[in-house]
C-alpha positions, 0 to 999 in steps of 0.5 A: 469227313474222311480224314483218316482214309486211303485206298489201302489202309482203309477207314480208321474211324467209322465215325468219319463215314457220313452215309450208309447208302446202298450198293447193288447190281445192275444185272442182279440175276447174273450175279446170282447164277454160277454160270455167269460168274468166275468158277469158284476155287483155288485155281481161279484165285491163282489164275487171277493173281497170275493174270494180274502179274502179266498186266505191266506197262513198262514205260519209263522216262528213258523209254516212254513207249509213246505207242501206248499213249492214247489221244485222251488228255491226261487230266481225264485220268484224274478227273475220273479219280476225283469223280470216284471219290465223290460218289464211292467209298468202301469198295476198296476197304477190306473188312471181315467179309471182304479180305484180300490179304488172307488167302483162306478168306478169298471166296465169292460172297453171295450177292445178298451178303454183299448188298447187306454188308457192303455199304457206300460211304457216299451218296450216289450223287455228283454233289461234291461232298468230297469238297464241302463235307457236310458243309458249315454250321452257319450258326455260332451256337453249333459246330460241324466237323467241316467248319474247319474247312471254311473261313467263318466270315466269308464261308470260302473254303481255305486254300493256299494260293497266290497271284503268281499261280502257286496252289496247294491245299491247306495243310497241318503237319503236311497233311491236307485239311480237306473233306476226303483225305483220298484227294491228297493221295497223289499230287495231281488229284490234290491239285485238282481238288485245289482247282475246285476250291478256287472255282467255288471261292471265285463264285462265292466272292462274285455272287450277286450282291444283297445275299447273306453269307449263308445265301451266297454260300448255298448259291455258290455251292449249287453253281459249283456242283452244276458246272462240275456235273455239266463237265462230267456229262458233256465233256468227261463222258465224251472223252472216255466213252463211245460217243454214240453210246453217250448220245443214246444215253443222254437222249433216251436215258439209261436203259439198264440202270434203274435210277428210280431206286438210288444205289451205286452199281457194283458192276460200275464201281468194282469193274467198269469205272476202274478202267481209269487205272489203265490210263495212269502214265508211268511218269508225268511232266508236271510243269516246265521244269519238273517231271515225276515217275508215278510213284514219286507223286503219291502222297504229296505230304509224305513223298518229299513234295512238301517242304519243311514249312508244311507246304507244297514246294513251288516246283511241284505245282501243276501246269494244267496245259501239260494235262488239258487241252487249251485252244485245241492244243495237244497237252504234253501228258496224254493218258495211256491207252485203255487196255490191259496194261497198268503202270508197273509202279502200281504193281508194288504199293508196299510203301505208300510214301516216305517212311509209311510201310504197308500194313502186314500181309496187304496184297500190294499189286493194284491189278491183283486187288482189282481182279480178286475183288471182282471175284469176291463180290460176285461180279458177272463176267464180261461175256454175261454182261455183253449178252445181257446188253444184247450184243455179241461178246468178244471172241476168244481171239479178240480177248488175246489180241495184242498180247504176248505169248506168255499173256495168251497162255494165262488167258487160255490156261485159266479159261478166262477167254470163255469167262473173263473178269469184267474189269479185264474184259472192259479193258480189252474191249476198249483195245479191240474196239477203240484202239484204247482211245475210248471205252468199248460198248460194254464199258461205255454203257456201264460208265455212261449209264451210271454217271448220267443216271446219277445226275438225272436221278438227283432232283437238285442237279442241273438236268432237273433245273433247266428253268434256272438262268444259269443253266443253258444248253451250251453250259453253266453260266457263272458270275463274271464270265460271259461264256458258259462253262462247258469243259474242264479246261473252262473250269481251269481258266475260270478258277485262274490256276496255272495254265 
């Protein structure tokens, strides 16, 4: 269980890491060729920092700049973050061989060194270990770290809720008692974690009679995972990726990502999947009465969202119709367009929450951290990946399309229009090819092949259990629901949360 971890301060106790699974490169031959990487040197580092400074979305409640909104409901921003926490840990942990906060140590690492030293603290599966941890021990003679997450009689996960729609994670001294502390790093993903707890608990309570608690728990966990996996493949991917790419991947399987050797692709985790940072709004309408700037929802237990009793204040409970579409209605909060602009508040993470300063020397800008991490981990540039996929890369003109004069100068002066950091390339590709409302081709292939490939490569996933009565082409059948679960909105409705 990751009890003492965040995206900035890292893991305090190595014993918390359940797994040491492999990272690797989809395009390993590209990462080993200097012609397909950013040039090494101090100038590249300075250009990357300057580029990061140029990527600000300046929207505010008084100046919302709705032209920067996409057509994607905002819930998919945070479902993406929830997915990320389920399948990766450590790509953003600084270590002795990956330190962004000491300039003299910022240099590209050889791919062999990266693969040998950077290990994933998650399994490359969508199995919700961020929700269940290692699971309960099932036997009073033994104990497991995750036992404290479960009622030892019903084996339901602990949650604070009420029939009136109140929802919060169980807390101790304001800190959430969950399997992955990262899922309490902002209010929205915290509430989403609570939704999945309620989903599991309802299934576990309504499971067919005659099963032991142990058997009911295992079946309920299986159905929860399958509903989640189905939504990722058939709802999330279609919301954020080019539908033609998704159709090709789900019909024919991944072409570039080899799922026979389980690993977490670095091109995906360090670059492609970080497109979600661009979707973050500078502010949100949480419910009918409460609106918050992005920095005000970080760290619920530290940012004044939790009261003196150690519980979330009722006025901060998320109303999910503000984030997700029900009956085809457009929600209040739409994700920002997938483009090279990031909410300005994320440019200064110098204070993670009330009274919690950043560690010394930590580079506080999210954009700069993303760009420099890709450089250090020898991630191939966007043009190289596009050519490896046998498609024509973006032109110099397309790579500066929609940018102001200062931003254009940074791209041209740095040479990044010829060799573009993959993360930035994916964002600009979306802007050029899809007006920011979906990922472009390269981004869609990286994201769809990886997520679908992880599900397809898992023998226990719904894709490999079509003979089970709960698995249908239209979705996953759950107890006490006649219609299958197809979308994240179906999960909200089934879990009976505030809508």
